[in-house]
Phi, psi and omega in degrees: 000131176286139175244124182266138186250144183303324182302330182267327190255338180259163192302306182195171175300330182279341181212090188278073187209151169197145177212136179190152174278152177227124178263122179281147171267168184303127174072008185296142172239126171267110187302160177306132182203168174221172180208161181267016180229169178275142174240117171261125183242140176229126180270108185273336187203150171075200180206164181185204181227144180237121181272128182205124181055043175088359184225153173263135178240143171288136177235147183210171182311132178096352177287136174234134178206161184235142176245123183278165180302146175066016179260127180290136175201169184202163178230151168212143181250159174269211183247357174225165180050054185296134181281148167241121187240129172271128179250125173242117187244134180194162175271143182309322184295345180303324187237005187303311183296319180294326185269347182303321178300341180273000184298335181265002179265110189302319182295333179277315183296326180290340181285121189290352174272328182275322188306320183303331181284349181259007178215165191291322181254150183247122177235135182285132180251342184153204177220167180237132175257118181280146175287159182307319184286333174290327176300321181298314178295319176305308182294332176290315178299313179297322179298315181292321181296311183290323180295315177301317182292319181292314187283334176051050178278172180313127178078014186295329180293315177297316181292321176301316181294321180295317177297324181289320178297317178301325176295317180290325178296315179300314185291322178298328175291321179297317179296320177297318179298326178298319183289324187257345174212064185292345185255010181291146184251122179243144181241134178266122181276169180294319180298323177296321179298319180293318178300317181297316181296322181293318179298315180300316181294322183292328181283310182290328182281346181268001181297000000 
């Protein structure tokens, strides 16, 4: 099993972060591996399988999940509906100081994406499947995050951390909504579909 190191995959020792979309090819397998950093994954398109803790799980458009450091996992795609996965990679200490003030806010601590940063060990609790209107917001947030990181203009590190915190706050709200209004019905409009497609195209074509 391959172990990926922060020194190779993250920007630098001074800024332990990387983010980019990845488009799978037909039948592609990402072999079993682990890494010394956290991986937040968002499935923007298609479907596939994710190997985690000895089992394969189906993943599909709208899924968000996190892989903690040193945990073995892998991906595999089929031959149709190929997945596009956004990977946000970082070390916990990148945001530990910024997130500590949220430790007393119940809705944030309860959120299984945020909680790991407020304690020493990181344990995976599950995954969240975003509703269509939430996917639009998620892709908008990722677009801004990745663009700032890619262009590396003045102040990009501060802005990247701010965008990442915004992303976690958004996901914590989605998680909160599941607990307090699980039966709400949301409808994706045609205009929203066009907006989502435009955002996705602008990100993948700028790679």
